[in-house]
C-alpha positions in Angstrom: 171.8 122.6 88.5 175.2 120.5 89.1 175.2 117.0 88.5 176.1 116.6 92.3 172.8 117.5 93.2 171.1 114.7 91.7 173.7 112.2 92.7 172.4 109.8 95.5 175.9 108.2 96.3 176.1 107.3 99.7 172.4 107.3 100.3 170.6 104.1 100.9 167.0 103.8 100.1 164.1 101.2 100.3 161.4 100.8 98.0 157.9 99.1 98.3 156.4 97.3 95.8 159.9 97.5 93.9 159.6 94.4 92.0 157.7 95.6 89.3 155.9 98.8 87.2 156.8 102.1 88.6 158.6 100.5 91.7 161.2 98.6 89.7 161.7 101.6 87.5 162.2 103.8 90.5 164.7 101.4 92.5 166.7 101.0 89.1 166.9 104.8 89.1 168.0 105.5 92.4 170.6 102.4 91.9 172.1 104.0 89.0 172.4 107.3 90.7 174.5 105.7 93.3 172.1 104.5 96.0 172.3 101.3 97.7 168.9 100.2 97.5 166.7 97.4 98.8 163.2 96.6 97.6 160.3 95.3 99.6 157.8 93.1 97.7 155.6 90.0 97.9 156.9 88.5 95.0 160.6 89.4 94.1 161.2 86.9 91.3 163.6 88.1 88.4 165.1 91.3 90.4 167.8 92.8 89.3 171.2 91.9 90.9 172.0 95.7 92.0 169.0 95.5 94.2 168.8 93.9 97.3 165.1 92.1 97.9 163.1 91.7 100.8 160.0 89.7 100.8 157.1 91.1 102.6 153.6 92.0 102.8 152.7 95.4 103.6 149.5 94.7 105.4 151.6 92.3 108.1 153.1 94.8 110.4 155.5 92.2 112.3 156.3 91.2 108.6 157.1 94.8 107.7 159.1 95.3 111.0 161.1 92.4 110.2 161.6 93.3 106.4 162.7 96.9 107.2 165.2 95.7 109.8 166.6 93.1 107.3 166.8 96.1 104.8 168.5 98.7 106.9 171.1 96.1 108.4 172.1 95.2 104.6 172.1 98.9 103.6 173.8 100.1 106.8 170.8 102.5 107.7 168.4 104.1 105.5 168.2 107.9 104.0 165.1 107.4 101.5 161.9 105.7 101.6 159.4 105.3 98.8 156.4 103.9 99.7 154.9 102.8 96.3 153.4 99.3 97.3 149.6 99.7 96.1 146.7 97.8 94.5 143.9 98.9 92.0 140.2 98.6 92.3 137.2 99.4 90.2 133.7 100.3 90.6 131.5 102.9 91.8 130.9 103.7 95.6 128.0 100.9 95.3 130.0 98.2 93.4 132.8 97.3 95.9 131.9 95.4 99.0 133.0 96.2 102.5 135.7 93.6 102.4 137.4 95.2 99.3 137.2 98.5 100.8 139.1 97.3 104.0 141.5 95.1 101.7 142.4 98.4 99.6 142.9 100.7 102.2 145.0 98.2 104.1 147.3 98.1 101.4 147.2 101.5 99.9 147.0 103.8 103.0 147.8 101.8 106.1 150.8 100.0 104.2 152.5 103.5 104.2 151.9 103.8 108.0 153.2 100.3 108.7 156.4 100.6 106.7 157.0 104.5 107.5 156.6 103.5 111.2 159.1 100.9 111.3 161.6 103.0 109.1 161.4 106.3 111.0 164.0 105.6 113.9 166.5 105.0 110.9 165.2 108.3 109.0 165.5 110.4 112.2 169.2 109.2 112.3 170.0 110.4 108.5 171.4 113.7 107.6 169.3 113.3 104.2 166.0 111.9 105.3 163.1 111.8 102.4 159.8 110.0 102.0 158.3 109.8 98.8 154.8 108.4 98.5 152.8 107.3 95.6 149.6 108.9 95.1 147.6 109.3 91.9 146.1 111.7 89.9 142.6 110.3 91.4 143.5 111.9 94.6 142.4 115.5 92.8 140.6 114.3 89.5 137.1 112.5 89.4 137.3 109.4 87.0 134.8 107.1 86.5 134.6 103.9 88.0 137.3 104.7 90.4 135.4 105.5 94.0 137.6 103.1 96.2 140.9 103.5 94.7 140.5 107.3 94.4 139.6 107.4 98.2 142.7 105.5 99.1 144.8 108.0 97.1 143.1 111.1 98.5 144.2 109.7 101.5 147.8 109.0 100.6 147.9 112.8 99.5 146.3 114.0 103.0 148.7 111.7 105.0 151.6 112.9 103.0 150.8 116.6 104.2 150.3 115.6 107.8 153.6 113.6 107.9 155.5 116.4 106.2 154.5 118.8 109.2 154.8 116.2 111.7 158.5 115.3 110.8 159.8 118.6 109.2 161.6 119.2 112.6 163.3 116.1 112.5 164.7 116.9 108.9 162.5 114.5 107.4 160.8 115.6 104.0 157.9 113.7 103.0 156.2 114.5 99.3 154.2 112.2 96.8 153.9 111.9 93.1 150.6 112.0 91.5 150.9 110.0 88.3 148.4 110.0 85.7 147.4 106.7 83.7 150.6 104.9 83.4 152.0 102.1 80.8 152.5 99.7 83.9 151.8 95.6 84.2 148.4 96.7 86.3 147.0 98.9 83.6 148.1 96.3 81.1 145.8 93.6 83.0 143.0 96.2 82.8 143.6 96.7 78.8 143.8 92.8 78.6 140.2 92.4 80.3 138.5 95.3 78.3 136.2 94.4 75.7 138.0 96.0 73.2 141.7 96.6 74.4 142.9 98.9 71.5 139.9 101.1 71.8 140.0 101.1 75.7 144.1 102.0 75.3 143.2 105.1 72.8 140.6 106.1 75.5 143.2 106.3 78.0 145.6 107.9 75.7 143.3 110.7 74.5 142.4 111.8 78.1 146.0 113.0 78.9 146.5 116.1 77.1 150.1 114.4 75.6 148.0 111.9 73.9 149.7 109.0 75.6 150.1 107.1 78.6 152.7 108.0 81.1 156.0 105.9 81.3 157.0 103.9 84.4 160.3 105.9 84.3 158.9 109.1 83.7 157.2 108.7 87.3 160.5 107.4 88.6 162.3 110.4 87.4 159.8 112.6 89.5 160.5 110.2 92.5 164.3 110.6 92.1 164.2 114.1 92.3 162.2 114.4 95.2 164.5 112.2 97.0 167.7 113.9 96.0 169.3 116.4 97.6 168.1 118.7 94.7 164.9 119.1 96.5 166.0 119.5 99.7 163.7 122.5 100.3 160.6 120.6 99.2 158.3 119.1 101.6 154.6 118.6 101.6 154.5 119.0 98.0 152.3 116.8 95.5 154.0 116.4 92.0 151.9 115.7 89.2 153.2 113.5 86.6 150.0 112.9 84.6 150.4 114.3 81.1 148.7 117.5 82.0 145.5 115.8 82.8 144.9 117.5 86.3 145.5 121.0 85.1 145.0 121.3 81.5 141.7 121.6 79.4 142.8 121.4 75.6 140.1 122.2 72.9 138.8 119.0 71.0 140.5 119.1 67.8 
């Protein structure tokens, strides 16, 4: 595959939740490949100079519309939207109160709706329009104590398929990535709160067949591929970046 197919020269990209973790790794990679990149996040401290930061909360529709308008004005349009903003939750179906269910769905699912809705006009005007949503391996694999989080990420994968078919005739591709357990600030906080952080990390690493956590850079590379001209015939796809967690069942050693 030629280098030009991976190049994002001349394209404009917006990454939500782009100030840390997978979002920041994605924004930096898109910029390194030639895209003009804006980041939408609640906190933008320490953002690299090559990224344009726009403060916004994806649960605030008016704020989202204003942020997308500011980003597209700065970028002179929009070709790539990465819906990465999200929050985590722990517990069985009995553990999380209704307010927490509403709050997590508000960010993880309705956040994608709000940002995409605000960006659609710009994407329709693009000759290379791509949306990539961040789902999770929990959309397809049952993991303990992740009922609420899994429900939101299953919704993200279903929403990705619905968006892909709705906007295919407009030339807008829609895909999602399904990361496994990634070495991100959120996972680091979970480990810090564990009774035995070292044992908990070892358990998380062991449940992925490659024997380690996924890196933010590995997920970013998958997002950049789906966003690029190299994936111009790919839409409605969920790309697992999970160390084999979804499909492999290795024998115990």
